[in-house]
N, C-alpha and C positions, 0 to 999 in steps of 0.2 A: 752351867749357870752362864759362861760369860757369852753365851748367844743371847740371853735374857736381855745382858746388858747393852750390847750389840743392837737389840731390836728396839730399846728406848730410846737408844742415840740415835738409831735411823729413825724413828719414827719422828723426832725434833730437827732432824738437817733442815729441813726448807727454811724454818723458823730462825734457826741458828746460824745458818748462811745470810739472811736479811740482816742480820747485826754485825756478823763477822765482815760483812763485805766492806763497810766503811773502814776498818781499821786496815784491810787486807793492802791497798791503795799507799799507806804510807811506811807498813811495816813497823810501827813504832807501837806502843802500850799506851793505853787511857792514862791520863793521870793517876788515877786510883789503880794503883796497880794489883789492889786485892779483889777487883771485880774487871774482868775482862772477856770478850769473847770475842777470836780474831782468826782469820786465815794466814799462815806465813807465805804464803805467795808460793808454795811449793805441794799445794795441795793438803797441808796439815792445818787439821782445825784444833785449837787450844779453846777451853773454857774454861776460865778462873773465878772462882768466887767463895765470900767468905759465908759458910753457912753454920749458923749454931755456934760460933765462937771458932769454929775449926777452917782452913784454907783446903779445897777441894779444886783439884787441876786435872780435867781431863780431856785426853787427847786423842784424836779419830784422824783416820784417814781412809779416804775413799769410801767414809760410812762404817767404817769397822774399828772399835777402839782399839787403840794401840799402848795407851797410857794411863794409869791413873795415879794422883798422887795427894796424899792426904799429911796435912802439914809440913808440906816440901817433903815426905816420906815417901818412895816411890811402894807403889804396894803390889805384889807380885800377882801374876793372870791367875795364879792358883786362890789367891785369897780375893779377886775382885767380888765373889760374888756374896761377899761379906757384906757390901757397901750398895748393894743392889737397889735396895730402899731408898737408901738417903738420893743415890744419884738419881731414881727415878724421880723424888722430888723435888731434885733441883733442876732437871729439865722441864718440869712442871711449871716449876717456878720462873724458869728463864723463857718458857714458850707466854708465861702470863704477860711478863715484864715487856719481852718485844712485842707483842702483841700490842700491850698500852701505847708503848712508844711509837709502834706505827700509826695507833689511832690518834694518837696526839700529834705524830706530824701532820697527819694528813687533816686533823682539826687546824693546826696553824697555818696551814695550805688554805684552807677555808676560810679561816678569820682572814688573811691576807686578802682573799679575792674579795670577801663580804667588803673588807678596808675600800677597796680599787673602786668595786660596785657604789658603797656609798659616798666616794667622793666623786665619782663621777654623776652619779645622780643628784648630790649638790651641785656642780658644775651644771649640769641640765636644770635643776630650781632655777637658779640664778640667771640663767640665757632665757627661759620660759616667764620669770619677773620682768626680764626685758622686754619680750617678745610683745607681752600683756600689757607694761606701759605705754610701749608705743600705740597697740591697739587699741588703748584707751583715749589715747592724744586724739587716733585716726575718727573712733567713733564720737569725740567731741564734736570735730569738725564735721563729720557725717551728720549729726544730728542738727546744725547749723545748716548745711546745707537743705537738709529736710524739711525744716521747719521753712525754709523760700522755697521750697519745690510744693510745700502744701499751697503757700499762700498763691502760686501760679497754678495749680491745680485747680483751688477753688476760683480763682479767676476765668482757667479754661472750662471749670463744669459751666458756671455763669453763660461763657458764650456758647456754649452747645446746646443748652437748655433755648437759650433767644435762638439759635438755627434751627432745633428741632421744633420749636413753634413755627418756624418761618417755614421751613420743610411741611410740617402740618398745614398752614394756610395754603402754599403752593400746591399740594396735594390734591386739597378739597377744589381748589380753583380748577385743577388740570380735570379732577374728574367731571366739575362741572361743565368745563370749556370740550370734553369729550363728548359728552352727553347731548350739548349744543350742536356739536360738529354731525353728530349722527344723523339729529333731529332734522338738521338743515339738509341732509344728504336724501335722506327719505322724504322731505317735504318736497325736493325740487326731482322725486321720482330716480334718482341715479342709486339708489338701493332699495329693495322691496322691505327691508327694516333693518334694525339695528344688526342683527346677527347676518346680514347680507353683505354686511361690509367685510370680505376676505382681505383686501390690503389699499392699502394708501400711500404716498408719497406729496407730501406738499413743502415745496420750499419758496422762495422769490422767484423762480425761473420756470418751475413746471408743477402741474398736480395731474397725477394718476391715479383714479379710482378702478380697483380690481383689475389691474395690470393694462387698462386702456388710458389713453392722454384725455383730460377732460376738456370741456369746453372753456373757452379763455376767458369768458364772462365770470362763470361758475369759478373756477380761480381766483379772477381779480377781485372779488365776493369775499372768496375764502380768506385770502391775503387782507382784506380789510377789518374781517371780523376777528382772524386769528394771525395777528402779523407776526406777536413774538414766536409761535411755530413756525411759520412760514420764514422767518429769517434766521432760525437756528437749524430748521429741516426739521419735518415730522415724518417718522415712519410710523405704519401700522402694520402688521402683519408679521410672520415669522422667517419672512426672507430680509437678510439683513442689507440696510444699504446704509455704506460707509459716510455718505455724504449728510447725512442727518443726526443731529444731535440728540433729540427725541423720538423715543424709539416705546411704540405698543406693542405686544403680542396679541394676534388676532383674539377677539373678545374677553380683552383684559379690564379691568375697570381702573383705571388709572388713579 
């Protein structure tokens, strides 16, 4: 029967050690001397508890029971089997109590960590509130700027519409002038038809038609008819001429 008691004690050894380790460092018994679980620093484990009106003291060494006292009366090894059931219940209760104590300790640590997180969260909330207050002030300033910009945008839109209308009128004028220029060249038999105009360069200083220098009289007449183009430089065709500010691709309808 001694082996049965030893097996029961061995099964609870790890849990008993968890509680006993706290007392081991000081070597002192807890204030409540009727209930304690310690290691004496020499490898001996002592469990003392008040169980149903009786004080039980269980001593182990290396996982093997070395002593049992009931109400401070030493129980001989031959009689320990009589207390196997009580010892089993004591160990079970110790296991439950120490497991609960560990859960309580773990929960206490979780509660402390949560309190730290709550404080940190509150600090973040205060900081965020300050950020939002400053952002609200910037938003109000931006709203004023946006209103001013909206006025400027409306004014610019009006100018853009005026410019678009001017561009439309200029485009219509350019189409008409290009038609007149082409008709003039056909009339003067310098090209067979409108499609026959492959390239043209008109400036104040020269007139080139399809790669050939034109007669000075024709040049003079075109400058009189299309002075703006001649002054800015008119280029017709796919070859780029950097001296011309106005350029039409061959076959384009300005």
